[in-house]
N, C-alpha and C positions, 0 to 999 in steps of 0.2 A: 534263535535269540531267546525264546521262551525256555528252552532246556538250559541255556547258560544262566538265565535269571534264577531258575529253580536251583541250579547248582550253587550259585553264589549265596542264596538265602539259606540253603541247607548247610553250607560251610559255616556261615555266620551263626546259625543255630547251634551247631556243635561247639563252636568256639565260645559262645556266651552262655550255654546251658539252656537256651530258650527252646522249648519243645514246640515244634511246628509239624502239623500233619498235612501231607499232600495227597491228592488223588489224581487220577488221569483226567478227570472231568475238569471243565472250566470252573474255577472257584470264585468267579466274579459275583459280588454281592448285589442282589436286586433291591435290598432294603436301605442301602446307603445312598442318599441323594442330597443335593444341595438345596437348602430351604432357607427362607428368610427367618428372622428371629421371632416374628410375631404372626406371620401369615399361616394359612392352612398348609398341611402337609400335602405334597404333590405325589400322586401315584402315577408312574409311567403308564402311558396308554397301552403299550405292548404287554405290560404286566397285568393290567386290569382285564385285558381281553384274552389272556393266555389260559386262564384257569376256568374250568367248568365246575358246575355244582357238585359233581361226583367227587371232586378232590377235597375230601374232608379229612381233617386231622382230629384224632380222638385224644382228649385230655382227661386223665383220671387223677384225682387228688389222693395220694397215698397217705399223706399226713406230714406234719411239721413243715418242711420246705421241699418235700419230695413229691414229684408228679411223674406219672407215666405218660409219655407222649408217643402216640402211634401214628406213623405217616401213612399216606395212601398206598405206598408200596410195601407196607408191613414192617418197617423199621421201628423198633421200640427204643425209646430213650428214657432214662430215669435221672431226674435232677437231684442234686445234693444227696447223693447215694451214700448211706452210712452202713451198708451191709444188708439192708432190707429193701426190696424193690416191689413189695406188694404182690398180690395174687397174679399169676400169669407166668409165661415163660421167661427165661433169663433174658434181660435186655441186651440189645446189640451195643448200645452206648450208654455210659453213665458219666455224669459230671459231678464234681465234688468241690467243696470249699473248706478253707482252713480254720474257720473261726472256732469251731467246737467239734468234739467227737461225734456229735449228732448230725454233722454235715459231711463227714468223710469217713473212710476206713482205710487202714493200711493193708488189709487183706481182702480185696474184692473177690467176688466169685470168679474162679478161673474160666468160666464159660463166657464171660463178658469179653467181647472182641476189642472194644475201645474204651479205655478208662482215661478220662480227661480231668486232671487236677486243676483247680482254679488258681493255683499258686505255683511258682517255679521251685521245684524240689531241689535244685542246685543252689538256690538262694541268691542268684545273680539276676537282677532285673525281672520284669514281668514275664509270665508264661504267655506264649502266643499259640493259639489253636486255630486252625483253619482246615477243617476236615469235611469232606463230602462222602456220605454213605448213601448209595442209591439216590433217593429223591430229596435228601436233606443236606443242607450246608450248615455246619456248626462252627461258630467262631466265638471269640470272647473279648471282653474289654475289662482290663484289670482295674481294681480299686484298692484302697488301703483299709487296714483294720485298726480300730481305735478302742481304747478302754478308758472311760471317763475323760474323754477329750484328749487323751495322750496317745500318740502314734505308737503302736506296738508291732506292726508288720506292714511294710510297704508291699503293695501288690499281693496281699494275702487273700484277696477275694476276687472273684471274676463274675461279671455279668455275662451269662451265656446267651447267645442269640441263635435261634434255630430258624432257618429259612426253608420253608417247605410249602408246596401247593399255593404259592403266591402270598403266603402269610409270613410275617416277621414276628416271631414269638420270643419274648425276652424274660429271663429269669434273673432277678436282682441279687440272688444269693443272700449273703449276710452283709448287706450294704450298711456302712457305718457313717457315710458322709454325703453331703450334697454333691450332685454331679456338676462338673464344669462344662463349659461350652465344648471343650475338646472331647469329653466323654460323650456328650450328646451327638457330636458329629460322627464319632466312631460307631455309635450304636445305630444311627440312622432311624428309619421309621420303625416303630414298634406297634404292631396291631393288637397283640395279646400280651399282657404284662402280668407276671407273677411277682407280687410285692409283699415283703414281710411287714406285718402290722402289729408287732408286739409292743412297740412304743418305748422299749427300754434297752434290750440287748442289741438291737440294730440302731435304727434312727428314732427320733421322737415322732409321735404321730403327726404333728404339724409338719415336720421335715419330710416325712414320707408322703404326706398329702401334697406338699409342694412339688416333690419329685414326680408324683403321678400326674399332677396337673401339667407339669412341664413336658412330660413325654406324650401326653394327649393320646393315649392308646384307646382304641375302640372298646376293648374288653379288658377289664382289670380283675384279676382273680387274687384275693387275699390269701396269704399263707403265714406260717410262723406266728400265730397268735395263741395265747394261752388262757384267754378269758373272753367272755362275751363283751365285757366292758371295753377292752381296747378295740375290738372289732367294730362295735357299735359306734364308738367315738370316732374312729377313722371314717366310717361311712357317713356319719353326720357332718364331719368336717368337709366332705366333698359333695354334700347333698345339692349344692347350687350348681355343680358342674357335671356330676355323674348320677345317672339313675342307678337303682340297686335292685337286686333280686336274690333271694335265698333259694338255692336249688334243692330239690329233694333227692337228687342223685349225685354221686361223687364223680360222675363222668359226663362230659359234654363233648359234642362234635362241633367243629368249627370249620368254616370255609370262608373265602373272601365274600361270597354271596350272602352268607348268613351273619356277617358281623353286624352288630347293632348300628343303626343310623346315627345315633348320638352316643357319647361315652357312657359306659355302663359298668358297674361293679357286680360281679357274679360270685356269690359265696358258695363254694362246693364243700359239702360235709366230707371229712376224711373217712377212711375205712374204719 
């Protein structure tokens, strides 16, 4: 039955131009769970007990909206890859978004095994990624691109979710609009959130603060800011709901056990 289902989905993907990645492992998401609209997020008991303190994920801020994420099994992912992936070896996986040339490249390093565009290159419907590489499951939720409140590209951006070591890590990409309940349901629990806080090219600072508060992530790492003004205004706007810390290093290690007990904004300096 499972082989038949995979075949049906694969045929559908070929017919519609939707890019879907499969692996032999079980691609069941541990981050998507049914939750009520206002109550606390529920973490399955099995998930909470499965991870040990040694299962740490290393996050390094490269700059702009690019992060290097290294999993416990040594898989390296770079987000919003535009040709530069920061110091270190060639990543195993890169994700990209279509808003500007600073978020994607048409000529990725040939050494990268998996290149995941956040838009459908065939132009028909949203792209769908569901890829498992060693200990990380990577999936996406498509959103639209706007310019001055005018729709310019349906499904041109993807929020990528990386499920690894019991953590649910979400990268909002070049998010231009508020998330619907359907988006929230597809994302599921987000423990660590990378959020653009420029206040102009993506969403307003108030809109992004509302989105961050809605997702209720334990750790929020700002990105895509071009001045201390927008960054400080964003932090101030969430001061009643999020603690904040300015890190001295551009790298942080995170595990389920070391997530802050209350929501926190952590500012990482870029390279």
